[in-house]
C-alpha positions as CSV (number, residue, x, y, z in Angstrom):
1,X,-3.1,20.3,-1.8
2,X,-2.3,16.6,-1.1
3,X,-3.0,15.7,-4.7
4,X,-0.9,18.5,-6.0
5,X,1.9,17.2,-3.8
6,X,1.3,13.7,-5.1
7,X,1.8,14.9,-8.7
8,X,4.9,16.8,-7.6
9,X,6.3,13.6,-6.2
10,X,5.1,11.3,-9.0
11,X,6.8,13.3,-11.8
12,X,10.4,12.8,-10.7
13,X,9.8,9.2,-9.5
14,X,8.5,8.3,-12.9
15,X,11.3,10.2,-14.7
16,X,13.8,8.3,-12.6
17,X,12.2,4.9,-13.5
18,X,11.4,4.1,-9.9
19,X,9.1,1.1,-9.3
20,X,6.6,2.5,-6.8
21,X,3.0,2.5,-5.9
22,X,0.5,4.4,-3.8
23,X,-1.1,2.6,-0.9
24,X,-3.3,3.2,2.1
25,X,-5.8,6.1,2.2
26,X,-4.9,7.6,-1.2
27,X,-5.4,4.1,-2.8
28,X,-8.8,3.9,-1.0
29,X,-9.6,7.3,-2.3
30,X,-9.0,6.4,-5.9
31,X,-11.2,3.3,-5.4
32,X,-14.0,5.6,-4.0
33,X,-13.8,4.1,-0.5
34,X,-12.8,7.2,1.5
35,X,-13.5,10.9,0.9
36,X,-10.3,12.5,2.2
37,X,-6.9,10.9,2.5
38,X,-4.7,12.6,5.1
39,X,-1.2,11.6,3.9
40,X,0.6,9.9,1.1
41,X,2.0,6.3,1.5
42,X,4.5,5.3,-1.1
43,X,5.5,1.6,-1.4
44,X,8.7,0.7,-3.2
45,X,11.3,-2.0,-3.3
46,X,14.5,-1.9,-1.3
47,X,16.5,-1.4,-4.5
48,X,14.7,1.9,-5.3
49,X,14.5,3.2,-1.7
50,X,17.7,5.3,-2.1
51,X,16.4,7.0,-5.2
52,X,13.1,7.7,-3.6
53,X,14.9,9.3,-0.6
54,X,17.0,11.4,-2.9
55,X,14.0,12.7,-4.8
56,X,12.1,13.4,-1.6
57,X,15.1,15.1,0.0
58,X,14.9,17.6,-2.9
59,X,11.1,18.2,-2.5
60,X,10.6,18.4,1.3
61,X,12.1,17.7,4.7
62,X,12.6,14.4,6.3
63,X,10.5,14.2,9.5
64,X,11.7,12.7,12.7
65,X,9.1,10.4,14.1
66,X,8.4,7.1,15.6
67,X,8.3,4.5,12.8
68,X,6.2,2.2,15.0
69,X,8.9,-0.4,15.5
70,X,6.7,-2.3,18.0
71,X,4.4,-3.3,15.1
72,X,6.4,-2.8,12.0
73,X,9.6,-4.5,10.9
74,X,10.0,-2.5,7.7
75,X,13.6,-2.5,6.5
76,X,13.4,1.1,5.2
77,X,10.8,3.5,6.6
78,X,11.1,7.2,5.7
79,X,8.9,10.1,6.7
80,X,8.8,13.4,4.9
81,X,6.8,16.6,4.9
82,X,6.4,17.9,1.4
83,X,4.3,21.1,0.9
84,X,2.7,20.5,4.3
85,X,1.7,17.0,3.4
86,X,3.0,14.0,5.4
87,X,4.6,11.4,3.1
88,X,5.6,8.0,4.3
89,X,7.9,5.7,2.2
90,X,8.0,2.0,2.9
91,X,10.5,-0.4,1.3
92,X,10.6,-3.9,2.6
93,X,7.3,-3.2,4.4
94,X,6.8,-5.8,7.1
95,X,4.3,-6.1,10.0
96,X,4.9,-8.2,13.1
97,X,2.2,-10.4,14.5
98,X,1.8,-13.1,17.1
99,X,2.9,-15.8,14.7
100,X,5.9,-14.0,13.1
101,X,6.3,-11.3,10.5
102,X,4.3,-10.7,7.3
103,X,6.6,-9.2,4.6
104,X,4.7,-7.3,1.9
105,X,6.0,-8.7,-1.4
106,X,6.4,-5.5,-3.4
107,X,7.1,-6.7,-6.9
108,X,5.8,-6.4,-10.5
109,X,2.4,-7.7,-9.5
110,X,2.1,-5.2,-6.6
111,X,0.9,-2.4,-8.9
112,X,-2.5,-3.3,-10.1
113,X,-3.5,-0.2,-12.0
114,X,-2.6,3.3,-12.7
115,X,-4.5,6.6,-12.8
116,X,-3.4,9.5,-15.0
117,X,-3.8,12.9,-13.6
118,X,-2.7,16.0,-15.6
119,X,-0.6,13.6,-17.8
120,X,1.1,12.2,-14.7
121,X,0.9,8.4,-14.1
122,X,0.1,7.4,-10.5
123,X,0.7,3.7,-9.9
124,X,-1.7,2.1,-7.4
125,X,-1.0,-0.9,-5.4
126,X,-3.4,-3.8,-5.2
127,X,-6.5,-3.4,-3.1
128,X,-6.2,-7.2,-2.3
129,X,-2.8,-6.6,-0.7
130,X,-4.3,-3.8,1.5
131,X,-7.1,-6.1,2.5
132,X,-4.4,-8.3,4.1
133,X,-2.2,-5.5,5.4
134,X,-5.1,-3.7,7.1
135,X,-6.1,-6.9,8.9
136,X,-2.7,-7.0,10.4
137,X,-2.9,-3.4,11.7
138,X,-4.8,-2.7,14.9
139,X,-7.8,-0.4,14.6
140,X,-8.3,-0.8,10.8
141,X,-11.3,-3.1,10.8
142,X,-13.5,-0.4,9.2
143,X,-11.1,-0.2,6.3
144,X,-10.9,-4.0,6.1
145,X,-14.7,-4.1,5.8
146,X,-14.7,-1.4,3.1
147,X,-12.2,-3.3,1.0
148,X,-13.9,-6.7,1.6
149,X,-17.3,-5.3,0.5
150,X,-15.7,-3.8,-2.6
151,X,-13.9,-7.0,-3.5
152,X,-17.0,-9.1,-2.9
153,X,-19.1,-6.8,-5.0
154,X,-16.7,-5.9,-7.8
155,X,-16.7,-9.2,-9.7
156,X,-13.0,-8.5,-10.3
157,X,-10.6,-9.9,-7.7
158,X,-7.0,-10.8,-8.4
159,X,-6.9,-14.2,-6.8
160,X,-3.2,-14.6,-7.4
161,X,-2.5,-11.7,-5.1
162,X,-4.7,-13.3,-2.3
163,X,-3.0,-16.6,-2.9
164,X,0.4,-15.0,-2.7
165,X,-0.5,-13.5,0.6
166,X,-1.9,-16.8,1.9
167,X,1.4,-18.5,1.1
168,X,3.2,-16.1,3.5
169,X,3.3,-16.0,7.2
170,X,0.0,-14.9,8.5
171,X,-1.8,-15.3,11.9
172,X,-4.6,-17.8,11.8
173,X,-7.5,-15.2,11.9
174,X,-6.0,-13.3,8.9
175,X,-5.3,-16.4,7.0
176,X,-8.8,-17.8,7.6
177,X,-10.6,-14.6,6.6
178,X,-8.5,-14.1,3.5
179,X,-8.9,-17.7,2.5
180,X,-12.7,-17.4,2.9
181,X,-12.7,-14.4,0.6
182,X,-10.5,-16.1,-1.9
183,X,-12.7,-19.2,-1.9
184,X,-15.8,-17.2,-2.3
185,X,-14.4,-15.1,-5.2
186,X,-12.9,-18.2,-6.8
187,X,-16.3,-20.0,-6.8
188,X,-18.0,-16.9,-8.0
189,X,-15.5,-16.5,-10.9
190,X,-16.1,-20.0,-12.3
């Protein structure tokens, strides 16, 4: 059901020319890291947020919930229920931490690859970005380790995405862990 809903959402987003990408558990599913995603997380830029909201308004109902303002500083966070599937939309996604706020740089480099399902293109955000994002979220260490293992063993890491994250405001523990991964992958890719 979740994947049917994803296709129902992807079709109009693609037709409208929205720059978007799937993140979180559906992304991990497509990378073979989790068996069952429970919701759909859509990342988009602030310029496309109104179009995404308009499309989702036509497909489902906006949910009223707590967008987690104590942790997140996202400029536009929308929650929907589409065909009994929870769908979160994040534009200007930002996570607060002890040293400031990490703003996810959703841009042309944020979509690393696509999957085509039933002739529908599903853009996927970078696993490297989610490595950093999950480090900033409490209780996500298991996902961080899954992604870290995949990146270490894949032989294909986009170091520019890790470098882009390292140039942003990160707490020392996230910066250090990400820098170590980048250094290891850089030395391995020589």
